[in-house]
mmCIF file of the C-alpha atoms, coordinates in Angstrom:
data_MODEL
# 
_entry.id   MODEL 
# 
loop_
_atom_site.group_PDB 
_atom_site.id 
_atom_site.type_symbol 
_atom_site.label_atom_id 
_atom_site.label_alt_id 
_atom_site.label_comp_id 
_atom_site.label_asym_id 
_atom_site.label_entity_id 
_atom_site.label_seq_id 
_atom_site.pdbx_PDB_ins_code 
_atom_site.Cartn_x 
_atom_site.Cartn_y 
_atom_site.Cartn_z 
_atom_site.occupancy 
_atom_site.B_iso_or_equiv 
_atom_site.pdbx_formal_charge 
_atom_site.auth_seq_id 
_atom_site.auth_comp_id 
_atom_site.auth_asym_id 
_atom_site.auth_atom_id 
_atom_site.pdbx_PDB_model_num 
ATOM 1  C CA . MET A 1 1  ? 13.565  2.543   -12.355 1.00 0.00 ? 1  MET A CA 1 
ATOM 2  C CA . ARG A 1 2  ? 14.785  4.732   -9.031  1.00 0.00 ? 2  ARG A CA 1 
ATOM 3  C CA . ALA A 1 3  ? 12.639  8.097   -11.401 1.00 0.00 ? 3  ALA A CA 1 
ATOM 4  C CA . GLU A 1 4  ? 10.087  5.982   -11.198 1.00 0.00 ? 4  GLU A CA 1 
ATOM 5  C CA . ILE A 1 5  ? 10.008  4.757   -7.679  1.00 0.00 ? 5  ILE A CA 1 
ATOM 6  C CA . LYS A 1 6  ? 10.312  8.586   -7.220  1.00 0.00 ? 6  LYS A CA 1 
ATOM 7  C CA . ILE A 1 7  ? 7.326   9.534   -8.697  1.00 0.00 ? 7  ILE A CA 1 
ATOM 8  C CA . GLN A 1 8  ? 5.797   6.618   -7.745  1.00 0.00 ? 8  GLN A CA 1 
ATOM 9  C CA . LYS A 1 9  ? 6.356   7.102   -3.968  1.00 0.00 ? 9  LYS A CA 1 
ATOM 10 C CA . GLY A 1 10 ? 5.198   10.647  -4.796  1.00 0.00 ? 10 GLY A CA 1 
ATOM 11 C CA . ASN A 1 11 ? 2.199   10.109  -5.661  1.00 0.00 ? 11 ASN A CA 1 
ATOM 12 C CA . VAL A 1 12 ? 1.188   7.608   -2.701  1.00 0.00 ? 12 VAL A CA 1 
ATOM 13 C CA . ARG A 1 13 ? 2.491   10.727  -0.769  1.00 0.00 ? 13 ARG A CA 1 
ATOM 14 C CA . SER A 1 14 ? 0.348   13.186  -2.802  1.00 0.00 ? 14 SER A CA 1 
ATOM 15 C CA . LEU A 1 15 ? -3.106  10.100  -2.285  1.00 0.00 ? 15 LEU A CA 1 
ATOM 16 C CA . LEU A 1 16 ? -2.681  10.186  1.476   1.00 0.00 ? 16 LEU A CA 1 
ATOM 17 C CA . ASP A 1 17 ? -2.873  13.971  1.894   1.00 0.00 ? 17 ASP A CA 1 
ATOM 18 C CA . LEU A 1 18 ? -5.720  14.338  0.122   1.00 0.00 ? 18 LEU A CA 1 
ATOM 19 C CA . ILE A 1 19 ? -7.335  10.506  2.108   1.00 0.00 ? 19 ILE A CA 1 
ATOM 20 C CA . LYS A 1 20 ? -6.052  13.128  5.476   1.00 0.00 ? 20 LYS A CA 1 
ATOM 21 C CA . GLU A 1 21 ? -8.219  16.708  3.722   1.00 0.00 ? 21 GLU A CA 1 
ATOM 22 C CA . ASN A 1 22 ? -10.978 14.867  3.560   1.00 0.00 ? 22 ASN A CA 1 
ATOM 23 C CA . PRO A 1 23 ? -12.023 11.833  5.003   1.00 0.00 ? 23 PRO A CA 1 
ATOM 24 C CA . ASP A 1 24 ? -15.160 11.114  4.769   1.00 0.00 ? 24 ASP A CA 1 
ATOM 25 C CA . LEU A 1 25 ? -15.191 10.586  0.567   1.00 0.00 ? 25 LEU A CA 1 
ATOM 26 C CA . LYS A 1 26 ? -15.136 7.178   -0.183  1.00 0.00 ? 26 LYS A CA 1 
ATOM 27 C CA . ILE A 1 27 ? -11.845 5.566   -1.845  1.00 0.00 ? 27 ILE A CA 1 
ATOM 28 C CA . LEU A 1 28 ? -12.619 3.207   -5.064  1.00 0.00 ? 28 LEU A CA 1 
ATOM 29 C CA . THR A 1 29 ? -10.531 0.777   -6.339  1.00 0.00 ? 29 THR A CA 1 
ATOM 30 C CA . MET A 1 30 ? -10.304 0.727   -9.581  1.00 0.00 ? 30 MET A CA 1 
ATOM 31 C CA . ILE A 1 31 ? -8.375  -2.465  -12.286 1.00 0.00 ? 31 ILE A CA 1 
ATOM 32 C CA . ASN A 1 32 ? -7.933  -2.140  -15.514 1.00 0.00 ? 32 ASN A CA 1 
ATOM 33 C CA . ALA A 1 33 ? -6.150  -5.730  -15.946 1.00 0.00 ? 33 ALA A CA 1 
ATOM 34 C CA . GLU A 1 34 ? -7.498  -9.671  -17.563 1.00 0.00 ? 34 GLU A CA 1 
ATOM 35 C CA . ILE A 1 35 ? -7.669  -11.635 -14.364 1.00 0.00 ? 35 ILE A CA 1 
ATOM 36 C CA . VAL A 1 36 ? -6.209  -14.627 -15.436 1.00 0.00 ? 36 VAL A CA 1 
ATOM 37 C CA . ALA A 1 37 ? -7.863  -17.745 -13.302 1.00 0.00 ? 37 ALA A CA 1 
ATOM 38 C CA . ASP A 1 38 ? -4.940  -20.631 -14.392 1.00 0.00 ? 38 ASP A CA 1 
ATOM 39 C CA . ASP A 1 39 ? -2.616  -21.655 -16.744 1.00 0.00 ? 39 ASP A CA 1 
ATOM 40 C CA . THR A 1 40 ? -4.627  -23.109 -19.404 1.00 0.00 ? 40 THR A CA 1 
ATOM 41 C CA . TYR A 1 41 ? -5.117  -19.222 -20.608 1.00 0.00 ? 41 TYR A CA 1 
ATOM 42 C CA . GLY A 1 42 ? -4.889  -18.631 -24.946 1.00 0.00 ? 42 GLY A CA 1 
# 
């Protein structure tokens, strides 16, 4: 688990560096998941 957190922190750091270097670029979020509205799903 610690290795995953370390990798994720590195990825976030890289993303923030890219944002700082390219402030004019738009950031688009992408979500790849189903959203369940309530407990009656399934």
